[in-house]
PyMOL CGO cylinders between C-alpha atoms (Angstrom):
from pymol import cmd
from pymol.cgo import CYLINDER

trace = [
    CYLINDER, 184.62, 132.19, 168.75, 186.39, 134.08, 165.97, 0.3, 1, 1, 1, 1, 1, 1,
    CYLINDER, 186.39, 134.08, 165.97, 185.75, 131.38, 163.40, 0.3, 1, 1, 1, 1, 1, 1,
    CYLINDER, 185.75, 131.38, 163.40, 181.99, 131.40, 164.34, 0.3, 1, 1, 1, 1, 1, 1,
    CYLINDER, 181.99, 131.40, 164.34, 181.96, 135.23, 163.92, 0.3, 1, 1, 1, 1, 1, 1,
    CYLINDER, 181.96, 135.23, 163.92, 183.71, 134.88, 160.50, 0.3, 1, 1, 1, 1, 1, 1,
    CYLINDER, 183.71, 134.88, 160.50, 181.27, 132.32, 159.44, 0.3, 1, 1, 1, 1, 1, 1,
    CYLINDER, 181.27, 132.32, 159.44, 178.34, 134.52, 160.39, 0.3, 1, 1, 1, 1, 1, 1,
    CYLINDER, 178.34, 134.52, 160.39, 179.85, 137.28, 158.43, 0.3, 1, 1, 1, 1, 1, 1,
    CYLINDER, 179.85, 137.28, 158.43, 180.26, 135.12, 155.46, 0.3, 1, 1, 1, 1, 1, 1,
    CYLINDER, 180.26, 135.12, 155.46, 176.68, 133.96, 155.66, 0.3, 1, 1, 1, 1, 1, 1,
    CYLINDER, 176.68, 133.96, 155.66, 175.36, 137.49, 155.94, 0.3, 1, 1, 1, 1, 1, 1,
    CYLINDER, 175.36, 137.49, 155.94, 177.41, 138.44, 152.86, 0.3, 1, 1, 1, 1, 1, 1,
    CYLINDER, 177.41, 138.44, 152.86, 175.82, 135.55, 150.93, 0.3, 1, 1, 1, 1, 1, 1,
    CYLINDER, 175.82, 135.55, 150.93, 172.37, 136.36, 152.18, 0.3, 1, 1, 1, 1, 1, 1,
    CYLINDER, 172.37, 136.36, 152.18, 172.48, 139.94, 151.07, 0.3, 1, 1, 1, 1, 1, 1,
    CYLINDER, 172.48, 139.94, 151.07, 174.31, 139.22, 147.79, 0.3, 1, 1, 1, 1, 1, 1,
    CYLINDER, 174.31, 139.22, 147.79, 171.13, 137.82, 146.40, 0.3, 1, 1, 1, 1, 1, 1,
    CYLINDER, 171.13, 137.82, 146.40, 168.43, 140.29, 147.34, 0.3, 1, 1, 1, 1, 1, 1,
    CYLINDER, 168.43, 140.29, 147.34, 166.44, 139.44, 144.22, 0.3, 1, 1, 1, 1, 1, 1,
    CYLINDER, 166.44, 139.44, 144.22, 165.75, 135.93, 145.54, 0.3, 1, 1, 1, 1, 1, 1,
    CYLINDER, 165.75, 135.93, 145.54, 164.65, 137.39, 148.79, 0.3, 1, 1, 1, 1, 1, 1,
    CYLINDER, 164.65, 137.39, 148.79, 162.24, 139.79, 147.06, 0.3, 1, 1, 1, 1, 1, 1,
    CYLINDER, 162.24, 139.79, 147.06, 160.86, 136.76, 145.16, 0.3, 1, 1, 1, 1, 1, 1,
    CYLINDER, 160.86, 136.76, 145.16, 160.41, 134.91, 148.43, 0.3, 1, 1, 1, 1, 1, 1,
    CYLINDER, 160.41, 134.91, 148.43, 158.52, 137.84, 149.98, 0.3, 1, 1, 1, 1, 1, 1,
    CYLINDER, 158.52, 137.84, 149.98, 156.26, 138.06, 146.96, 0.3, 1, 1, 1, 1, 1, 1,
    CYLINDER, 156.26, 138.06, 146.96, 155.60, 134.31, 147.08, 0.3, 1, 1, 1, 1, 1, 1,
    CYLINDER, 155.60, 134.31, 147.08, 154.96, 134.40, 150.83, 0.3, 1, 1, 1, 1, 1, 1,
    CYLINDER, 154.96, 134.40, 150.83, 152.55, 137.39, 150.32, 0.3, 1, 1, 1, 1, 1, 1,
    CYLINDER, 152.55, 137.39, 150.32, 150.55, 135.42, 147.70, 0.3, 1, 1, 1, 1, 1, 1,
    CYLINDER, 150.55, 135.42, 147.70, 150.46, 132.31, 150.02, 0.3, 1, 1, 1, 1, 1, 1,
    CYLINDER, 150.46, 132.31, 150.02, 149.37, 134.48, 152.93, 0.3, 1, 1, 1, 1, 1, 1,
    CYLINDER, 149.37, 134.48, 152.93, 146.46, 136.07, 150.97, 0.3, 1, 1, 1, 1, 1, 1,
    CYLINDER, 146.46, 136.07, 150.97, 145.09, 132.58, 150.37, 0.3, 1, 1, 1, 1, 1, 1,
    CYLINDER, 145.09, 132.58, 150.37, 146.09, 130.96, 153.62, 0.3, 1, 1, 1, 1, 1, 1,
    CYLINDER, 146.09, 130.96, 153.62, 146.80, 133.08, 156.67, 0.3, 1, 1, 1, 1, 1, 1,
    CYLINDER, 146.80, 133.08, 156.67, 148.51, 130.39, 158.63, 0.3, 1, 1, 1, 1, 1, 1,
    CYLINDER, 148.51, 130.39, 158.63, 151.96, 131.46, 159.63, 0.3, 1, 1, 1, 1, 1, 1,
    CYLINDER, 151.96, 131.46, 159.63, 155.16, 130.25, 157.85, 0.3, 1, 1, 1, 1, 1, 1,
    CYLINDER, 155.16, 130.25, 157.85, 157.65, 128.31, 159.73, 0.3, 1, 1, 1, 1, 1, 1,
    CYLINDER, 157.65, 128.31, 159.73, 161.39, 128.06, 158.97, 0.3, 1, 1, 1, 1, 1, 1,
    CYLINDER, 161.39, 128.06, 158.97, 161.03, 124.89, 156.94, 0.3, 1, 1, 1, 1, 1, 1,
    CYLINDER, 161.03, 124.89, 156.94, 158.31, 126.53, 154.69, 0.3, 1, 1, 1, 1, 1, 1,
    CYLINDER, 158.31, 126.53, 154.69, 160.34, 129.65, 154.32, 0.3, 1, 1, 1, 1, 1, 1,
    CYLINDER, 160.34, 129.65, 154.32, 163.42, 127.55, 153.51, 0.3, 1, 1, 1, 1, 1, 1,
    CYLINDER, 163.42, 127.55, 153.51, 161.55, 125.63, 150.76, 0.3, 1, 1, 1, 1, 1, 1,
    CYLINDER, 161.55, 125.63, 150.76, 160.43, 128.85, 149.18, 0.3, 1, 1, 1, 1, 1, 1,
    CYLINDER, 160.43, 128.85, 149.18, 163.93, 130.34, 149.38, 0.3, 1, 1, 1, 1, 1, 1,
    CYLINDER, 163.93, 130.34, 149.38, 165.54, 127.22, 147.89, 0.3, 1, 1, 1, 1, 1, 1,
    CYLINDER, 165.54, 127.22, 147.89, 162.96, 127.27, 145.00, 0.3, 1, 1, 1, 1, 1, 1,
    CYLINDER, 162.96, 127.27, 145.00, 163.63, 130.89, 144.13, 0.3, 1, 1, 1, 1, 1, 1,
    CYLINDER, 163.63, 130.89, 144.13, 167.47, 130.29, 144.13, 0.3, 1, 1, 1, 1, 1, 1,
    CYLINDER, 167.47, 130.29, 144.13, 167.55, 126.91, 142.41, 0.3, 1, 1, 1, 1, 1, 1,
    CYLINDER, 167.55, 126.91, 142.41, 169.48, 128.24, 139.52, 0.3, 1, 1, 1, 1, 1, 1,
    CYLINDER, 169.48, 128.24, 139.52, 172.31, 129.22, 141.75, 0.3, 1, 1, 1, 1, 1, 1,
    CYLINDER, 172.31, 129.22, 141.75, 175.29, 126.83, 142.01, 0.3, 1, 1, 1, 1, 1, 1,
    CYLINDER, 175.29, 126.83, 142.01, 174.96, 126.56, 145.70, 0.3, 1, 1, 1, 1, 1, 1,
    CYLINDER, 174.96, 126.56, 145.70, 171.93, 126.52, 147.75, 0.3, 1, 1, 1, 1, 1, 1,
    CYLINDER, 171.93, 126.52, 147.75, 171.56, 128.66, 150.90, 0.3, 1, 1, 1, 1, 1, 1,
    CYLINDER, 171.56, 128.66, 150.90, 172.76, 126.76, 154.02, 0.3, 1, 1, 1, 1, 1, 1,
    CYLINDER, 172.76, 126.76, 154.02, 170.53, 126.24, 156.90, 0.3, 1, 1, 1, 1, 1, 1,
    CYLINDER, 170.53, 126.24, 156.90, 172.45, 128.95, 158.79, 0.3, 1, 1, 1, 1, 1, 1,
    CYLINDER, 172.45, 128.95, 158.79, 171.73, 131.43, 156.08, 0.3, 1, 1, 1, 1, 1, 1,
    CYLINDER, 171.73, 131.43, 156.08, 168.09, 130.52, 155.98, 0.3, 1, 1, 1, 1, 1, 1,
    CYLINDER, 168.09, 130.52, 155.98, 167.81, 130.82, 159.77, 0.3, 1, 1, 1, 1, 1, 1,
    CYLINDER, 167.81, 130.82, 159.77, 169.63, 134.18, 159.72, 0.3, 1, 1, 1, 1, 1, 1,
    CYLINDER, 169.63, 134.18, 159.72, 167.21, 135.61, 157.03, 0.3, 1, 1, 1, 1, 1, 1,
    CYLINDER, 167.21, 135.61, 157.03, 164.22, 134.12, 158.78, 0.3, 1, 1, 1, 1, 1, 1,
    CYLINDER, 164.22, 134.12, 158.78, 165.21, 135.53, 162.20, 0.3, 1, 1, 1, 1, 1, 1,
    CYLINDER, 165.21, 135.53, 162.20, 165.64, 139.01, 160.65, 0.3, 1, 1, 1, 1, 1, 1,
    CYLINDER, 165.64, 139.01, 160.65, 162.17, 138.90, 159.11, 0.3, 1, 1, 1, 1, 1, 1,
    CYLINDER, 162.17, 138.90, 159.11, 160.50, 137.30, 162.26, 0.3, 1, 1, 1, 1, 1, 1,
    CYLINDER, 160.50, 137.30, 162.26, 159.75, 140.63, 163.95, 0.3, 1, 1, 1, 1, 1, 1,
    CYLINDER, 159.75, 140.63, 163.95, 157.64, 138.91, 166.79, 0.3, 1, 1, 1, 1, 1, 1,
    CYLINDER, 157.64, 138.91, 166.79, 160.56, 136.42, 167.45, 0.3, 1, 1, 1, 1, 1, 1,
    CYLINDER, 160.56, 136.42, 167.45, 158.18, 133.56, 167.83, 0.3, 1, 1, 1, 1, 1, 1,
    CYLINDER, 158.18, 133.56, 167.83, 159.64, 131.26, 165.24, 0.3, 1, 1, 1, 1, 1, 1,
    CYLINDER, 159.64, 131.26, 165.24, 156.84, 131.99, 162.68, 0.3, 1, 1, 1, 1, 1, 1,
    CYLINDER, 156.84, 131.99, 162.68, 156.21, 134.53, 159.93, 0.3, 1, 1, 1, 1, 1, 1,
    CYLINDER, 156.21, 134.53, 159.93, 152.73, 135.76, 160.57, 0.3, 1, 1, 1, 1, 1, 1,
    CYLINDER, 152.73, 135.76, 160.57, 150.48, 137.40, 157.91, 0.3, 1, 1, 1, 1, 1, 1,
    CYLINDER, 150.48, 137.40, 157.91, 151.11, 140.94, 159.30, 0.3, 1, 1, 1, 1, 1, 1,
    CYLINDER, 151.11, 140.94, 159.30, 154.89, 140.41, 159.12, 0.3, 1, 1, 1, 1, 1, 1,
    CYLINDER, 154.89, 140.41, 159.12, 154.58, 139.22, 155.57, 0.3, 1, 1, 1, 1, 1, 1,
    CYLINDER, 154.58, 139.22, 155.57, 152.32, 141.98, 154.50, 0.3, 1, 1, 1, 1, 1, 1,
    CYLINDER, 152.32, 141.98, 154.50, 154.57, 144.60, 156.05, 0.3, 1, 1, 1, 1, 1, 1,
    CYLINDER, 154.57, 144.60, 156.05, 157.52, 143.10, 154.12, 0.3, 1, 1, 1, 1, 1, 1,
    CYLINDER, 157.52, 143.10, 154.12, 155.53, 143.33, 150.96, 0.3, 1, 1, 1, 1, 1, 1,
    CYLINDER, 155.53, 143.33, 150.96, 154.56, 146.85, 151.58, 0.3, 1, 1, 1, 1, 1, 1,
    CYLINDER, 154.56, 146.85, 151.58, 158.21, 147.87, 152.34, 0.3, 1, 1, 1, 1, 1, 1,
    CYLINDER, 158.21, 147.87, 152.34, 159.16, 146.18, 149.10, 0.3, 1, 1, 1, 1, 1, 1,
    CYLINDER, 159.16, 146.18, 149.10, 156.59, 148.10, 147.24, 0.3, 1, 1, 1, 1, 1, 1,
    CYLINDER, 156.59, 148.10, 147.24, 157.57, 151.42, 148.77, 0.3, 1, 1, 1, 1, 1, 1,
    CYLINDER, 157.57, 151.42, 148.77, 161.18, 150.66, 147.86, 0.3, 1, 1, 1, 1, 1, 1,
    CYLINDER, 161.18, 150.66, 147.86, 160.27, 150.48, 144.18, 0.3, 1, 1, 1, 1, 1, 1,
    CYLINDER, 160.27, 150.48, 144.18, 158.28, 153.66, 144.09, 0.3, 1, 1, 1, 1, 1, 1,
    CYLINDER, 158.28, 153.66, 144.09, 159.61, 156.43, 142.05, 0.3, 1, 1, 1, 1, 1, 1,
    CYLINDER, 159.61, 156.43, 142.05, 159.80, 160.10, 143.38, 0.3, 1, 1, 1, 1, 1, 1,
    CYLINDER, 159.80, 160.10, 143.38, 156.91, 160.90, 141.10, 0.3, 1, 1, 1, 1, 1, 1,
    CYLINDER, 156.91, 160.90, 141.10, 154.87, 158.07, 142.65, 0.3, 1, 1, 1, 1, 1, 1,
    CYLINDER, 154.87, 158.07, 142.65, 155.69, 159.34, 146.24, 0.3, 1, 1, 1, 1, 1, 1,
    CYLINDER, 155.69, 159.34, 146.24, 154.76, 162.85, 145.35, 0.3, 1, 1, 1, 1, 1, 1,
    CYLINDER, 154.76, 162.85, 145.35, 151.39, 161.74, 143.90, 0.3, 1, 1, 1, 1, 1, 1,
    CYLINDER, 151.39, 161.74, 143.90, 150.76, 159.79, 147.13, 0.3, 1, 1, 1, 1, 1, 1,
    CYLINDER, 150.76, 159.79, 147.13, 151.52, 162.64, 149.27, 0.3, 1, 1, 1, 1, 1, 1,
    CYLINDER, 151.52, 162.64, 149.27, 149.35, 164.85, 147.22, 0.3, 1, 1, 1, 1, 1, 1,
    CYLINDER, 149.35, 164.85, 147.22, 146.43, 162.39, 147.69, 0.3, 1, 1, 1, 1, 1, 1,
    CYLINDER, 146.43, 162.39, 147.69, 147.13, 162.23, 151.43, 0.3, 1, 1, 1, 1, 1, 1,
    CYLINDER, 147.13, 162.23, 151.43, 147.05, 166.07, 151.72, 0.3, 1, 1, 1, 1, 1, 1,
    CYLINDER, 147.05, 166.07, 151.72, 143.66, 166.25, 149.87, 0.3, 1, 1, 1, 1, 1, 1,
    CYLINDER, 143.66, 166.25, 149.87, 142.06, 163.84, 152.35, 0.3, 1, 1, 1, 1, 1, 1,
]
cmd.load_cgo(trace, "trace")
């Protein structure tokens, strides 16, 4: 049990060490979902992730891919649906906004 827990911790460390790749996958999934609203399964997500990290010396393991996928699969049904992908993209965009951007948005909201 302790070895399994250590393996999960190592996998999580590797997953979050490359947030740039995850951001690229979210963007790629968003573009795909705009054109085709069918949900993404683990295999499709894994293919996108592997493509985004192909320059790394090691590819993400199936365990790592499943961990990431399960974190993103809010509905817990084994698929990333359009609303989940869009929410991820929106969260990523909010994370890159500057304080000035946020203030401008709040000003616009107050004026409505």
